C-alpha positions in Angstrom: 31.9 -40.5 8.6 31.7 -37.0 10.0 33.7 -34.3 8.3 36.9 -33.2 10.2 37.0 -29.6 10.5 40.2 -27.8 11.4 38.7 -25.1 13.5 37.0 -27.9 15.8 40.2 -29.8 16.4 43.0 -29.4 18.9 46.5 -29.7 17.6 47.0 -33.1 18.7 43.9 -34.1 17.0 45.0 -33.0 13.3 45.7 -36.1 11.7 49.2 -36.1 10.4 49.7 -36.8 6.6 46.1 -35.9 5.7 44.9 -33.3 2.9 44.1 -29.8 3.8 40.8 -28.9 1.8 40.1 -25.2 1.7 36.9 -23.8 0.6 37.6 -20.4 -1.3 34.6 -18.1 -2.0 33.6 -14.5 -2.3 31.5 -12.0 -0.7 29.7 -10.4 -3.5 26.3 -9.5 -5.0 24.5 -12.6 -6.6 21.4 -10.7 -7.9 18.3 -9.7 -5.7 17.4 -13.3 -4.8 20.6 -14.9 -3.5 22.7 -14.2 -0.8 26.4 -12.4 -1.0 28.1 -15.8 0.2 26.9 -18.0 -2.7 30.3 -18.8 -3.8 31.6 -19.5 -0.4 28.5 -22.0 0.3 28.9 -24.1 -2.9 32.9 -24.1 -2.2 32.1 -25.3 1.5 29.8 -27.9 0.4 32.1 -29.4 -2.2 34.8 -29.3 0.2 32.7 -31.1 2.8 31.8 -33.8 0.0 35.3 -34.3 -0.9 36.5 -34.8 2.7 33.7 -37.4 3.2 35.0 -39.0 0.2 38.5 -39.2 1.5 37.4 -40.1 5.1 39.9 -39.5 7.8 42.5 -38.6 5.3 41.1 -35.3 4.7 40.7 -32.1 7.2 38.5 -29.0 5.9 39.8 -25.9 6.8 37.9 -22.5 7.6 36.8 -20.9 4.2 38.5 -17.9 2.6 35.3 -15.8 2.4 36.5 -12.6 0.7 38.2 -12.8 -2.8 38.6 -10.9 -6.0 35.5 -9.4 -6.9 36.5 -6.2 -8.5 33.8 -6.4 -11.2 31.0 -6.5 -8.8 31.7 -3.2 -7.4 29.1 -0.7 -7.2 26.6 -3.2 -5.5 26.1 -2.7 -1.8 27.7 -5.6 0.2 30.3 -6.6 -2.2 33.8 -6.9 -0.5 37.0 -7.5 -2.6 40.8 -7.8 -2.0 41.8 -7.8 -5.6 44.1 -10.3 -7.4 47.4 -9.5 -6.0 46.3 -9.6 -2.1 44.2 -12.6 -2.9 47.3 -14.5 -4.2 49.5 -13.5 -1.4 46.8 -14.6 0.9 46.6 -17.9 -0.7 50.5 -18.2 -1.0 51.1 -17.6 2.8 48.3 -19.8 3.9 49.5 -22.7 1.8 53.1 -22.2 3.0 51.7 -22.1 6.7 50.1 -25.6 6.0 53.1 -27.0 4.0 56.0 -25.3 5.9 58.7 -27.8 4.5 58.3 -29.2 1.1 58.2 -33.1 1.2 57.3 -33.2 4.8 54.7 -35.6 6.5 53.8 -32.8 8.9 51.5 -31.5 9.2 49.8 -31.9 6.0 50.8 -34.2 2.8 49.0 -31.8 0.6 46.3 -28.8 0.0 43.6 -28.7 -2.2 41.8 -25.0 -2.9 38.1 -25.8 -3.8 37.3 -22.6 -5.5 33.7 -21.4 -5.8 34.3 -17.9 -7.6 35.3 -17.4 -11.0 37.0 -14.1 -10.2 39.4 -15.9 -8.0 40.9 -18.0 -11.0 43.8 -15.7 -11.7 44.7 -15.1 -8.4 44.8 -19.0 -7.7 46.8 -19.5 -11.1 49.6 -17.2 -10.1 49.6 -18.4 -6.2 49.7 -22.1 -7.3 52.2 -21.7 -10.0 54.7 -20.1 -7.6 53.8 -22.8 -4.7 54.6 -25.7 -6.9 57.8 -24.0 -7.9 58.7 -24.1 -4.3 58.0 -27.8 -4.2 54.7 -27.6 -2.1 51.9 -30.1 -3.1 48.9 -27.9 -3.9 45.9 -28.2 -6.3 43.4 -25.4 -7.1 40.2 -26.9 -8.2 37.6 -24.7 -10.3 34.0 -26.1 -10.9 32.9 -26.2 -14.5 29.3 -26.7 -15.6 28.8 -27.4 -19.4 25.9 -25.3 -20.6 25.6 -23.3 -17.4 25.1 -19.7 -17.2 27.6 -17.3 -15.6 26.4 -15.6 -12.6 23.5 -16.0 -10.2 21.3 -17.3 -13.1 19.9 -20.8 -13.5 23.0 -22.7 -12.4 23.9 -21.2 -9.3 20.2 -20.8 -8.2 19.6 -24.3 -9.0 22.4 -25.4 -6.7 21.0 -23.3 -4.0 17.7 -24.7 -4.2 19.2 -28.2 -3.7 21.5 -27.4 -1.0 20.1 -24.7 1.0 16.4 -23.6 -0.3 15.8 -21.5 2.5 18.7 -19.0 1.3 16.9 -18.6 -2.0 14.3 -15.6 -2.7 12.4 -16.9 -5.9 9.9 -14.3 -5.3 12.8 -11.9 -6.4 14.3 -13.7 -9.1 14.4 -12.2 -12.5 16.4 -12.7 -15.7 19.4 -10.4 -16.1 21.8 -10.3 -19.2 21.7 -13.7 -20.9 24.6 -13.2 -23.5 27.2 -15.9 -23.0 30.1 -14.9 -21.0 32.8 -15.0 -23.5 30.8 -12.1 -25.4 30.2 -10.0 -22.1 33.6 -10.6 -20.5 35.6 -7.7 -22.2 32.9 -5.3 -21.3 32.3 -6.6 -17.6 36.3 -6.5 -17.1 36.6 -3.0 -18.4 33.5 -1.3 -16.8 32.2 -3.8 -14.2 29.2 -6.2 -14.2 26.7 -3.5 -13.4 27.4 -1.8 -17.0 25.7 -5.1 -18.5 23.6 -6.3 -15.9 21.9 -3.5 -13.6 20.4 -6.5 -11.4 23.6 -8.3 -10.8 22.5 -11.3 -12.8 24.2 -13.2 -16.0 21.7 -15.6 -16.9 18.1 -16.4 -16.0 17.2 -17.8 -12.5 13.4 -17.9 -13.1 13.9 -21.3 -14.4 15.9 -22.9 -11.7 14.8 -26.1 -10.0 16.3 -28.2 -7.1 16.1 -31.3 -9.1 18.5 -29.7 -11.7 20.6 -28.3 -8.9 21.0 -31.7 -7.2 22.3 -33.3 -10.6 24.8 -30.3 -11.0 26.1 -30.8 -7.7 26.6 -34.7 -8.1 28.6 -34.1 -11.3 30.8 -31.4 -9.8 31.5 -33.6 -6.6 32.2 -36.4 -9.2 34.5 -34.2 -11.2 36.4 -32.9 -7.9 36.9 -36.3 -6.4 38.5 -37.7 -9.7 40.7 -34.7 -10.1 41.9 -35.0 -6.6 42.6 -38.6 -7.2 44.6 -37.9 -10.2 46.3 -35.3 -8.3 47.2 -37.3 -5.3 48.7 -40.2 -7.8 51.4 -37.6 -8.7 52.5 -36.9 -5.4 55.6 -38.5 -4.2 54.8 -41.3 -1.5 
């Protein structure tokens, strides 16, 4: 079944009671070998996969393409709206989709498929408020056990699987390979450039499309399962 895209529908064609799936990404540097919209691309592919699983019961919204990326300041091309503005954007977006809590129109709920770790705090703040207002919203964040943090083997492998034409493996080079939990305080204090001048956390030179395919399958399975569990908690 073809994915229903909100931007391509007229208003009478929007299926009442469907789930609105919103890809949430970023516009930020991803090393010298990946495009700045990596997080948005991955979120879009995940959102499409979820919509395909849900069939006509889901509509994919246009992606949120700029997020909270302040830690990537200093790299040309990075854009950021910060946590406060990002949270406000999400709150107003979901309120517009779910104007009356409990109403069947226009959507039964909203799933925010997040592709950027820097958005987690803003999405947590926004969804906390929205849920307290009685709105059916879920923010989902991908987790890859054993994966590296940013523009390394994990993200590069996923892109080699999903859109290999956008990956410049001839430019791939290792960055800071220390685990994120050890680097996080320094990155949050002074920015990623202080710990990784090339913008990479990990080693993309070992990335493969085969690994990317498996990681993506695992992420889709986790997303589908989490959304099913969330939907089971919603009032009929």
